[in-house]
PAKEDO-114826 format. One line per field, with one value per residue: residue number from 1; residue in one letter; x, z, y of N, C-alpha, C, O in turn. Coordinates in Angstrom, 1 decimal. Layout:
residues N
k: NUM; ...
r: A; ...
n.xx: X; ...
n.zz: Z; ...
n.yy: Y; ...
ca.xx: X; ...
ca.zz: Z; ...
ca.yy: Y; ...
c.xx: X; ...
c.zz: Z; ...
c.yy: Y; ...
o.xx: X; ...
o.zz: Z; ...
o.yy: Y; ...
This chain:
residues 80
k: 1; 2; 3; 4; 5; 6; 7; 8; 9; 10; 11; 12; 13; 14; 15; 16; 17; 18; 19; 20; 21; 22; 23; 24; 25; 26; 27; 28; 29; 30; 31; 32; 33; 34; 35; 36; 37; 38; 39; 40; 41; 42; 43; 44; 45; 46; 47; 48; 49; 50; 51; 52; 53; 54; 55; 56; 57; 58; 59; 60; 61; 62; 63; 64; 65; 66; 67; 68; 69; 70; 71; 72; 73; 74; 75; 76; 77; 78; 79; 80
r: M; E; H; N; F; D; A; E; H; I; K; E; Q; E; Y; Q; E; E; L; K; Q; A; E; N; K; D; F; K; F; S; W; V; S; S; S; R; Y; L; F; Y; L; I; I; A; C; M; V; L; F; T; W; G; G; C; Y; R; L; Y; T; K; R; F; E; K; P; N; V; T; I; Q; E; S; T; L; Y; T; P; K; Y; K
n.xx: 18.3; 15.8; 16.7; 17.8; 15.6; 14.3; 16.1; 15.7; 13.0; 13.2; 14.7; 13.0; 10.9; 12.3; 12.9; 10.2; 9.4; 11.4; 10.5; 8.0; 8.5; 10.0; 7.8; 6.2; 7.6; 7.8; 6.5; 4.3; 3.0; 2.3; -0.5; -1.1; 1.1; 1.4; -1.1; -1.0; 1.2; 0.3; -1.9; -0.6; 0.9; -1.1; -2.2; 0.0; 0.4; -2.1; -1.8; 0.4; -0.4; -2.5; -1.4; 0.4; -1.4; -2.7; -0.5; 0.2; -2.2; -1.8; 0.4; 0.1; -2.2; -5.3; -5.2; -6.7; -7.7; -7.0; -9.6; -11.0; -13.7; -16.7; -17.4; -20.1; -21.4; -21.0; -21.7; -22.4; -23.1; -21.1; -21.5; -20.8
n.zz: 54.6; 53.4; 51.3; 49.6; 48.7; 47.1; 45.1; 43.8; 43.1; 41.3; 39.2; 38.5; 37.4; 35.2; 33.8; 33.0; 31.4; 29.2; 28.4; 27.5; 25.4; 23.7; 23.1; 21.6; 19.2; 18.2; 15.9; 16.5; 18.6; 18.0; 16.5; 14.6; 12.9; 12.1; 10.7; 8.7; 7.3; 6.6; 4.8; 2.8; 1.9; 1.1; -1.0; -2.8; -3.3; -4.6; -6.9; -8.1; -8.4; -10.2; -12.5; -13.1; -13.8; -16.0; -17.6; -18.0; -19.3; -21.7; -22.8; -23.1; -24.7; -26.0; -28.9; -32.0; -33.1; -36.2; -37.6; -39.5; -41.8; -42.9; -46.4; -47.2; -45.2; -45.4; -46.0; -48.6; -49.8; -51.0; -53.0; -53.9
n.yy: 11.1; 12.0; 13.4; 11.5; 10.3; 12.4; 12.6; 10.2; 10.6; 12.6; 11.4; 9.5; 11.0; 12.3; 9.9; 9.2; 11.4; 11.2; 8.8; 9.3; 11.2; 9.3; 7.7; 9.5; 9.9; 7.3; 4.9; 3.2; 4.3; 6.8; 8.0; 9.9; 10.3; 7.5; 7.0; 8.8; 7.8; 5.2; 5.9; 7.2; 5.0; 3.2; 4.7; 4.8; 2.1; 1.4; 3.0; 1.9; -0.8; -0.5; 0.8; -1.3; -3.3; -2.2; -2.0; -4.6; -5.6; -4.1; -5.0; -7.8; -8.2; -9.3; -11.3; -11.6; -14.8; -16.6; -17.6; -20.3; -20.1; -21.6; -21.6; -21.6; -20.3; -17.6; -14.0; -13.7; -16.5; -19.4; -21.9; -25.4
ca.xx: 17.3; 14.8; 17.5; 17.9; 14.1; 14.2; 16.9; 15.1; 11.9; 13.6; 15.2; 11.7; 10.3; 13.1; 12.6; 8.9; 9.5; 12.1; 9.6; 6.9; 9.1; 10.2; 6.6; 5.6; 8.4; 7.6; 5.4; 3.2; 2.3; 1.9; -1.6; -1.2; 2.2; 1.1; -2.1; -0.5; 2.2; -0.5; -2.6; 0.3; 1.4; -2.1; -2.3; 1.1; 0.1; -3.1; -1.4; 1.3; -1.1; -3.4; -0.3; 0.8; -2.5; -2.9; 0.7; 0.2; -3.2; -1.4; 1.5; -0.6; -3.7; -6.0; -4.9; -7.7; -7.2; -7.4; -10.6; -11.5; -15.0; -17.1; -17.8; -21.5; -22.0; -20.8; -23.0; -22.8; -22.7; -20.6; -21.8; -20.0
ca.zz: 54.0; 52.5; 50.1; 48.7; 48.1; 46.2; 43.8; 43.1; 42.5; 40.1; 38.2; 37.8; 36.6; 34.0; 32.9; 32.5; 30.3; 28.1; 27.7; 26.7; 24.1; 22.8; 22.4; 20.6; 18.0; 17.8; 14.9; 17.0; 19.6; 17.3; 15.6; 13.5; 11.9; 11.7; 9.8; 7.4; 6.5; 6.1; 3.9; 1.6; 1.5; 0.4; -2.3; -3.6; -3.8; -5.5; -8.1; -8.6; -8.9; -11.2; -13.6; -13.4; -14.4; -17.3; -18.5; -18.3; -20.4; -22.9; -23.4; -23.3; -25.0; -26.7; -30.3; -32.8; -33.9; -37.6; -37.8; -40.9; -41.8; -44.2; -47.5; -47.3; -44.1; -45.5; -46.3; -49.9; -49.6; -52.2; -52.9; -54.8
ca.yy: 10.2; 12.6; 13.8; 10.4; 10.1; 13.4; 12.2; 9.1; 11.0; 13.4; 10.5; 8.8; 11.9; 12.4; 8.7; 9.2; 12.4; 10.6; 7.6; 9.9; 11.7; 8.3; 7.3; 10.3; 9.6; 6.0; 4.7; 2.5; 5.2; 8.2; 7.8; 10.8; 9.9; 6.2; 7.0; 9.5; 6.9; 4.2; 6.6; 7.3; 3.7; 2.7; 5.4; 4.4; 0.6; 1.5; 3.6; 0.9; -2.0; 0.0; 0.9; -2.6; -3.9; -1.6; -2.3; -6.1; -5.6; -3.6; -5.9; -9.1; -8.0; -10.3; -11.3; -12.4; -16.0; -16.7; -18.8; -20.6; -20.0; -22.3; -20.6; -21.7; -19.5; -16.3; -13.2; -14.1; -17.9; -20.0; -23.4; -26.2
c.xx: 16.2; 15.5; 17.7; 16.5; 13.9; 14.8; 16.2; 13.7; 12.2; 14.0; 13.9; 10.9; 11.0; 12.9; 11.3; 8.8; 10.3; 11.3; 8.5; 7.4; 9.4; 8.9; 6.0; 6.3; 8.2; 6.4; 4.1; 2.3; 1.7; 0.7; -1.6; -0.1; 1.9; -0.1; -1.8; 0.4; 1.3; -1.3; -1.8; 0.7; 0.2; -2.3; -1.3; 0.8; -1.1; -2.7; -0.5; 0.6; -2.0; -2.5; 0.1; -0.1; -2.6; -1.7; 0.7; -0.8; -2.7; -0.3; 1.0; -1.9; -4.1; -5.8; -6.0; -7.1; -7.8; -8.3; -11.1; -13.1; -15.6; -17.7; -19.4; -22.1; -21.8; -22.0; -23.5; -22.2; -22.1; -20.9; -21.0; -20.9
c.zz: 53.0; 51.2; 49.1; 48.0; 47.0; 44.8; 43.0; 42.4; 41.2; 38.9; 37.6; 37.0; 35.1; 33.1; 32.3; 31.4; 29.1; 27.6; 26.9; 25.4; 23.2; 22.3; 21.4; 19.2; 17.4; 16.9; 15.6; 18.0; 19.1; 16.3; 14.5; 12.6; 11.3; 10.5; 8.6; 6.6; 6.0; 4.9; 2.6; 1.1; 0.6; -0.9; -3.2; -4.1; -4.8; -6.9; -8.8; -9.3; -10.2; -12.5; -14.0; -14.1; -15.8; -18.2; -19.0; -19.4; -21.7; -23.5; -23.8; -23.8; -26.0; -28.3; -31.0; -33.4; -35.3; -37.7; -39.2; -40.8; -43.1; -45.2; -47.6; -46.2; -44.2; -45.8; -47.8; -50.1; -51.1; -52.1; -54.1; -55.9
c.yy: 10.7; 13.1; 12.8; 10.1; 11.1; 13.2; 11.1; 9.6; 11.8; 12.4; 9.7; 9.8; 12.2; 11.1; 8.8; 10.2; 11.9; 9.5; 8.3; 10.5; 10.6; 7.8; 8.2; 10.4; 8.3; 5.7; 4.1; 3.3; 6.3; 8.0; 8.6; 10.5; 8.6; 6.3; 7.7; 8.6; 5.8; 4.7; 6.7; 6.0; 3.1; 3.3; 4.9; 2.9; 0.7; 2.0; 2.6; -0.3; -1.6; 0.2; -0.5; -3.5; -3.4; -1.8; -3.8; -6.2; -5.2; -4.5; -7.3; -9.1; -9.2; -10.2; -12.2; -13.6; -16.0; -17.8; -19.0; -20.8; -20.8; -21.4; -20.6; -20.7; -17.9; -15.3; -13.5; -15.5; -18.3; -21.5; -24.2; -26.7
o.xx: 15.8; 14.8; 17.7; 16.4; 13.3; 14.3; 16.2; 13.3; 11.4; 13.5; 13.9; 10.2; 10.3; 12.7; 11.2; 8.2; 9.8; 11.3; 8.2; 6.7; 9.0; 8.9; 5.4; 5.7; 8.3; 5.4; 3.0; 1.1; 0.7; 1.1; -2.1; -0.4; 2.1; 0.0; -2.2; 0.3; 1.5; -1.4; -2.3; 0.7; 0.5; -2.5; -1.7; 1.0; -0.9; -3.2; -0.6; 0.8; -2.1; -2.9; 0.1; 0.2; -2.6; -1.9; 1.0; -0.5; -3.2; -0.3; 1.6; -2.8; -3.2; -6.2; -6.2; -6.1; -8.9; -7.8; -11.5; -13.7; -15.0; -18.4; -20.0; -23.3; -22.2; -23.1; -24.6; -21.1; -22.5; -20.4; -20.7; -20.5
o.zz: 52.0; 50.2; 47.9; 46.8; 45.9; 43.7; 41.8; 41.3; 40.2; 37.7; 36.4; 36.1; 34.1; 31.9; 31.1; 30.4; 28.0; 26.4; 25.8; 24.3; 22.0; 21.1; 20.5; 18.2; 16.2; 17.2; 15.3; 18.2; 19.6; 15.1; 13.4; 11.4; 10.1; 9.5; 7.5; 5.4; 4.8; 4.0; 1.5; -0.2; -0.5; -1.9; -4.4; -5.2; -5.8; -7.9; -10.0; -10.4; -11.1; -13.6; -15.2; -15.0; -16.8; -19.4; -20.1; -20.4; -22.8; -24.8; -24.7; -23.4; -26.5; -28.9; -30.6; -34.2; -35.5; -37.9; -39.9; -40.0; -44.2; -44.8; -48.1; -46.3; -43.4; -46.0; -48.1; -50.5; -52.1; -51.2; -55.2; -56.8
o.yy: 10.1; 13.2; 13.2; 9.6; 10.8; 13.5; 11.0; 9.1; 11.7; 12.6; 9.4; 9.4; 12.2; 11.3; 8.6; 9.9; 12.2; 9.3; 7.9; 10.3; 10.7; 7.4; 7.7; 10.8; 8.1; 6.3; 4.5; 3.0; 6.8; 7.7; 8.2; 10.5; 8.4; 5.6; 7.3; 8.5; 5.6; 3.9; 6.4; 5.8; 2.5; 2.5; 4.6; 2.6; 0.1; 1.5; 2.4; -0.7; -2.3; -0.2; -0.8; -4.3; -4.1; -1.8; -4.2; -6.8; -5.6; -4.7; -8.0; -9.9; -9.9; -9.2; -13.3; -13.5; -15.6; -19.0; -18.1; -21.5; -20.6; -20.4; -19.7; -20.4; -17.1; -15.7; -13.6; -15.7; -17.8; -22.2; -23.6; -27.4
């Protein structure tokens, strides 16, 4: 009877060790690897959004409209 209890106890210890190893490798349980991943993800997103915004401003830049100005309001006005 005591031999059966020892086997169960050993299996439980092995299960707990495997569970702890799995948690160390898992993203949501490992604070160090998850924070490093999130830091690099945020940096990459910031770089991509900045580059995308600059590219968009470069390709869709403001074009001056051709505005007609009255001749009487010029620096040297012309009157009829």
